[in-house]
N, C-alpha and C positions, 0 to 999 in steps of 0.2 A: 444597664443601658439599652435603649431601643433605637432601631433604625427604621424610620417610617418610609416605606416604599412609595414613590410618587403616585402609583396607580391605585393605592389602597385608600379606602374611606372607612369611617367608623359608623357603626349602627348600634344603638344601645340594646337592641333585641337580638341581632344576629352576629355581633362582633365584627371582625374585619371582613370587608367585602370588596370585591373588585367592581369596576364601573358598570358591568352588566348586571349587577345585583346578586350574582352567585357568591357563596362564601369563598374567601381567598384561600388558595391552597397553602399547605405547609411546605417547608423546604427541608428535605432530608439529605444532608451531606454525609457521604460515607468515605472515610479514608481507608481504602482497601488494603488488606494485608494477606499474606499467604494462609495464615491460620485464623487470625482474629482481625476484625475491622472496627474502627472507631466511628460511632454514629453521633451526629449532632442534628437535632430537630428544632427548627425555629418556626414561629408564627410568621405571617406575612409582614407584621410590623417589626420583626427582628427579635422578639422575645424568645429566649431559649426555653423550649418545652421539655427536652429530654437529652441527656448525654449518657451513652453507655458503650461498652465494648460488646461485640457480638461475634460469634463464630462465623467466618466467611461462608462456610458450607451450609449454614442455616439461615442465611439472609432472606431466603424466600419466605420462611415462616415469619420472620420479623416484618417484612414489607407487607405481608398479607394482613397484618393487624393494623396497618396505618390507613387512614382515609386517603383518597386520591391526592397525591402530593407531587412536588417536583423532586426527583431524585438526582443528585449531583455526585458524580464520581470523576476521578482523574484517570487519564488513559494509563492502562497497565494490562497485564495478562488477563486479569479477572474482570476488567471493566465492562466489556461488551456482553459477557454472560450475565452480569448483574443488570445491565441495561435491558437485556431481553426479558429477564424476570420482571423487572419493574414495569415495562410496557405491557407484558402479559397480564399483570395484576391491576392494570388501569392507571398506572402512574405516568407522569411525564418524565422521560429520561434525558439527562444531559451528560455527555462525556466530554469533559474539559481537556483540551490539549495540554500535554505536559509542558510544552514550551510557553504556555500562557499563564500557568498557575503562579509563577513567580511574580509576574506583572500584576496579578490580582492580590498579591500580598502573602501568599503561602511561603513560609520560611523567611519572612522579613526579619531584619536585624540579626540574621544568623541564628535564629532560635526556631527550631523545627521539632515538633512532636506531633504524634497522631491526633491528639486532642486539639491542639492549636490549628492544625491543618483542616480538620473537619469544621471547626468553628469558623475559620476564615472563609471556607467555601460556602457554608450556609449563609454567612453574613453578606457576602457579595451577591449571592443569588437573590436575597431579599431586596437588594438595592438596584439591581440591573438585570437585563436579559443576558444570562451567561451564555456565551457562544459554545456550541457543541460541534465536535467532529461528526462526520457522517457515520451513522451506526449501520455497518454493513449487514446485509442479509446473512442468514446461516449458510446458504450455498456459497456466497462470496468468501466467507471466512474459511469454509471447507476447502475451496479451491486454492486459497492462499496457503493453507497448511500443506496441501498435497504438493503444490509447486515449490514451497520452501523445503520440503523433505527431499524432493528431487534435486534441488539446488545443493543441498548438503551432500548428497551422494556424489554429484559432479565435482564439488570442491574437494571432497576427500580423495576421489580418484586423481584429480589434478595434482594434489599434494604427493601421492604415492608415485605418480609418473615423474614428477620433478626430482624426487629423491633418486629414482633409478637412473634418470637421465644424467643427474650429477655424477653418479658413480661411473656411468659409461664415458662421460667426458674426461674423467680422471684416467680412463684407459685409452684416451685419444680416439674414442668411437662416437660417432654422431648418428642419431636415429631421426628420420623425418617426423615432423609433428603430425600425429594422427592418433587420437585417444583410442578409437575403436580397434585400430590395427597395431597398437604399440607393442603388446606382448608377443604377437606373431612376428613382428619385425625384429624384436630383440632375439627371439629364438632362432630366426634365420641368420641373423648377423653373428651370433655367438654359438652356432651349431658345433663348431670344432673346439670350443673352449668351455670347460665346466664352469657354471655360475656358482658363486658362494651361496650358502644356505640363506643368509639374510636377504639377498637379492631375490632368490626364488620365492621367499615369503611375500615380498612386496609385489611380485608379479602375480601371485595367487590372489592377493587382495584386489589388485587391479581387475583381474578377470571376474571376481565375484561382484565387485561394484559395477562393472560393465553389464553383467547379466541383470542386476537389479535395475539399472538405469533403462535398459531395453524393455524390461517388463513394465516399469512405471510409465515409460513413453507410450506403450501400447494401451495401458489403462487410461491415460490422459487423452490419447487420440480418440478412444471410444467415447469418453465423456464429452469431448469437443464435438464429435459427430452427432451426439444425441442432444446437444444443447440447442436452444431455440435461436441463439444469435451467432454462435461461433462459426457455423458453416458459411454464413454470408461474409463474415470478417475474413475467413480463409480464402475467399475469392480474390483478395488482394495479393498480387505477387510478392513473395517474401514473407508472407504471414502464414505460419503453420499452426498446429494445435497448441503448442506451448505459448506462443505469442498471443493467440486469440484468447486462451483461457486466462492468461495473466492480465490482459486488457479488461476482460469482463470482470475478473475478480476485484481489480482495483477501482474501476469505474462504478460497477454494481448497478447504478441507476443513472442512465444517460440523461434523463430529464432534469437532473439537478445542475446541469451546465447550460448557460444561455446560448453558447455557441462554441465553435471549434477552438477559438483562441483561448477561451476560458479553460477548456480541457487541456490544451497544450501547456498552458501556464501551470495548471494543477500537476501535470506530470514532470514539471521542471525542465521543459524543452525550449523555453523562450529565453532570450537574452536578458541578463540583469542590467542594472544601472547603478553607478556610483557617482552621483552628481551633487555639487554643492556650489551655491552662489553662481558665479559665471562659468564654472567648470562643468562641462558635460562629458561624461565618460560612460560608454557602453561596455559591458563585461561579457564574458562567456555565458553559457546557459546557467540557469539558477540551480539546477539539480535539486529542486525543492520537493519533488514528488517521489513516488515509489521507484527505487533503484532497479528493481527486477524488471518491471515493465518497460522502463526507459532503455535498459540494456537489450531487451528483446526487440524493441523497435529499431534500435541502431543495427543490430545483427540482421533484422529483416530488411533494412535499407541496403546493406551490403549485398544481401541475397538478391534483392530486386535489381540492383545494379548489374549483377552477373547475368541474370535472366534477360536483361535488356539486349544483350548481344544476340540472343536467339530470337527474341520477340520484342520489337520496339515498344516501349511503354511511355505514355505521355508524362507521367510524373517523374520518370528518370530523365527524360529529355529536358524537362524543366530544371532538374538539379544539375545537369551537365552545363547549363548556361551559368549557374552559380559557381561551378567548379572552375570555369575559365577565369572568373574574377577573384574568387576567394580561396581556391585550393580544394583538394579532394576531401579533407576531413570536415571542413565547414559545410561543404555540399552534402556530404552524407548525413550530417546532423540535421541540416535543413530538410533533407528527404525524410528522415525519421519523424520530424515534426509534421511534415506534410502528410505522411502516412497516418499519424495519430488523428489528424483532422479528417482524413478520408474514412477511417474506421468509425469515427464519431458520426459522420454523415450517413454511412451505411446502416448503422444501428438506429439512428434517429428516424431515417426515412424508410426503413425496412426494404432496402435494395441491395444489389450486388454490384461489384466493380466491373466496369467495362474496360477491356484490355486494349482495344484498337488504338493505334497511334493517331493522333489528330482528334480523338474524341475527348472532350473535356472531362476531367475527373468530377465526382459528385460535388455539387455546390456546397461549400462549407462557410 
């Protein structure tokens, strides 16, 4: 069976051609696996040219043998590395969102194999322009990895602190919440009482993780200082090295957004909607974007609100008016959304934030 793409024409001398006269590209769909991947190659008219399994680590050698083609993969751990290789070798790379592949027919009728998945991806690519997620730059992916590893350290430390805090509460002892000073406060509170060996082990792990987090923070701060964009983003009150790096890593290329509202929606900071017929219902924020950068912006909003007491800020004054009508939490979320728009404007316009009260924030 063949599927004739609408933009493809036939020529008896050159075979399938696109409208501009150049030979139509082949469609190479790869169902990626940790060790082996399934490859399905089709002509532009849908005819299968080749199906085979190939070692994932050797896909560069395989793609080097193919003429310029469209390479389609599904989002997974190996997807962006394969996309980089494909682009480097002159192919057109498409990374299909995992949330979309089911709608395209992958795994339909509860029948899913690597061969069927690769066939379906290549078939769909022949019939339509398959949407692709943004293929982040190597630097953006490196930043995401570094920030993710820091987040793992913080999560592990929080888990250990909670276990020790639970033991202390069983002894009717309460320790103020402060991760950096937690072990010192435990030692001061329990100086006259010997601690069990298993609690001491937990405290040692907390100290080790804290040292690692401080070292990582210094490295990330140096990276932010040396980055072309981060110093300007950090001119916004409440935005530090971690928030700036997270924002840069997730956005990567600011020109792919038409305006601040598109970026805010991309980060999941805009309200959702659940309407039908005559019923109109607005919901809370969609949370559709990257959770890490969204969390950083919310924490930055709280920090900006605290700094407002020492130095009045126009954006915080704006959020305080919302707080009077909607409450503190809604106002902080609105401020986080406003900060995302301001960061977008600073990056786009190559400017820095102006702190004075009464001066309008950057136009977004």
